[in-house]
N, C-alpha and C positions, 0 to 999 in steps of 0.2 A: 537595530530596532530595538524600542524598549520594550523588553523580555515577555513583562505579562498582558501585553498593550497590543489587542490584534485591530484595534479602531484601524480602519482604512488601511493595513496591509492587505496584500493579495495572494491567495493563496489557492494555486494551482494541485487537484486531485485527481488523477488518473487514478479509473473506474468510479470516479465519485458519486454513481446513480444511485449504489442501494445497498443491500447491506451495511458492514465498517465504514466501507467508502462514501454511503450516503448519509450515516450519523456523522462522520466527521463534514461534511459539504454543511448540514444543517448547524453544525455546533458552532462550527467560523463563523457562519454570517451570522447565528445570535448574536455573539459575540463583535461583531460589527467589521467583519472583516468581507473583502470582496473576493467570491470564491467562484472558479471554471473549475465547471464538472464536466469532465472526458465521460464519455462510455465508445463501446465496441463498436455493436452493431444493433439493428433496428429490432430486436429482441427485446433491448435492453432499456429501448426508448419511450417507454412509457418511465418507468420508473425512474428515468432522465426527469421525468418533462414531472413529475409527480414532486421530486425533490425541489426543483426548481420553481414552481407556486407556490409550495410550502415556502419557498426563503423569499421569494418576489413579494407573498402575502401576509409577512412578518416585516415585512421590510426592510429586506437584504438588498442586495447586490449580487449578482450572479450572471452566467450565462453558459449554456452551453454547448461542445464540441464532442464529434463524431467520427470515432478514427479506428482505424484496424492499427494498433502503434507495432504491434509485430514488422512493421515496414518504417524505416528509420525516415524516413523523409516527411512522414506522416506526427512524430513526434516535436522536430523539427516545426512544423505547421504549427502545432498546440502549443509551444514556445512563442511562438512568433505571432499567432491571434491575439496570445493573454498581453506579449505586451504591448501590442497595436493596440488593443481596446484598453486596456487598464494601465499602461504607460512602464509599467515593470512589475519585477514577480518576485515577492518577500521568502516564501513556504512552498515546496512542492511534494508532493506525496505520494508515492506511487501504490496502491493500492492492486494490482491487475496480478491474478494469479488463474493457474487451472490446476487441478488435480484431477490426479491418474493412477487410481489403484489397480494395479495389474501385476502378476508374476511374470520376475524377469525374464522367464525363459517364452513368456507370449509375447513379450514387447516387439513392436515393430520400429522397422525403420520410421515409419509417419510417426510416430509414437514419438522415438524419439524427438525427432526436429520439432515438432510441433510443441511440446512439452519446452524444452529449452529456448524455445524462440518466445513464446510470452512469460516463460518463467524469469529467464535466464538474457536473453538477447534487448526482450524488452525494456527490464529494470538499469543495466548496462547504460544505453542510449538516454535511457531517461536523467538519470545522472549524470550524464555526461554533455546532453541541453542543459539542464539546471546547471552546471558547473559554468557552463560559457555564457548564463543568461539572466540568474540571479543576482539581486543589487547584494551588493555588501552585508556580510553580516545574515545572510539567507541560512535558510534550515531545508533539508532534504532528507526524506524518512522514507523509508522501502517496507514494507507488511512481509515478510519471509514466512516460516513455520516452525513450530516445536520440536516438528521431523525431526531436524537438522540434530539434533540431542536425539533421538532415538534407535534403538538398537532393533530393528524389526526388517521384515520383510515387505514388498509388494506395493513401497511406494519409491518404487526404485529412481526414476523419473521425474517423478514430483521435489521430491527432499533433494536429489541429484543436481536439477535445474533450479531450486534455489539455494544452495550451498555457494556456487560462488560471488554469490549475490552478496555474503562478508568477506570476502573478499575484495568484492566493487568497495563499498564500505570504507574498508581502511584504505584502500590505497585513495581514496579520491577526498576524503578526508584529511591524509598529509597533505595532499596536492592544492585543496581549496583553503587550507584555515589560514593559509598566510592571509584570506581575506574577509575573515572571521567567521565564512559559512563551518557551520555543521552539519557531520551525514550521519547517520545511526538506521539502525533497521531494530524493528519488534519481530517477535517471533509470536505469535498466539498458538496457544492450545485449540485443538478442534474447535469453530467456533457454532454454534448452536442458528445456523444460518441454509438456507437451498444450498449455498455453496457444500459442504457437510453433506447433507444427509445424500446426495445424488449416486454419492461413491461408494457408501454403506448400508448393508443390508441390518438386521434387528437385532443380531445378537453382537455383529461388530459394536453399533450402537450401544449397546448395554456397554461394552467392554470399554470404550474409550469414556465412557460414564463415569465409569469407578475407577480406572489408572489414574485420574488426578487427586492428590493429595488432600485438597478442601472438598471436592466431592461435585462433580457434573461437569458441563461442559462448560468453554469460557462464553462468556456472552460479550456480545461485542461493547456493551455500555461498560463494561471492564477495560476494554484497551485502548477504546478514546482518550480520553482523561489523560492515559501514558501516554501514545502520542503527542495530543498536545500539550503537554509536558515539555517529550524531548525539543517542542519547534519555538519553545516561549520560555519559560523559567528553566528550563534543562538545556540550555542551549551549549554547556559546559559541556555537556557527556556528549564526543564526537570519537569516529571511528568504529561503535559498538554496536552490537547486536544483542539486545535485550529479552530476556525469556518471559513472558508471562501469559502463567497457562495453571496457573492454582497448585504448581508442583506434579504436570504432567508428564515435563520430562525435566533435567537438568544435569549443570557441566561441574 
């Protein structure tokens, strides 16, 4: 793949209907890519359809795929359908995630299972299917969280379930490298989207805004260019998780 030439390339985005995923879908389409927009449930359908309409109206090419990716067979179907419609896949990006803010002692087995299914299991088998199905020199990127470098309580299942994905990324990059496939993770700070506000009260929001060195929450417009870079010009970067958070956390 010519590094920065996205024209005609096929980009599959899990969770590509709204927030960061929606922005990535629109941005890749504007640059000439064919985009597959995955969304999870009927509650996100209107957002997915809006994103699709914007892409088609602008002359782009895309289609929607609805599925619960915690069922591994649905991940396989997503990749199979993409190849069936577009003939191949060049870039696979996983933005799927779920956050839970809850004291360790109050966390239930159902909480644990749900969080690890969504944040860890989906990521593992998404990377696996990408490794099986991407064209040579393809690119894989997963959205993680800057809480991986935080010393805090209350997010044990969220950060805990995202943490293994760093290892998945390293292992997959080593195994897929012979085909020229790069595998990366991006760990944003708390992003100014509905995904963030559902878990936080007013005081917590104020703290998160003040915690970054550059001030304020992470803007999805600051993250999208980094993801785009990693799957184009920055493809020499592989096996790494990049923290992009304005100085919210660091290692």
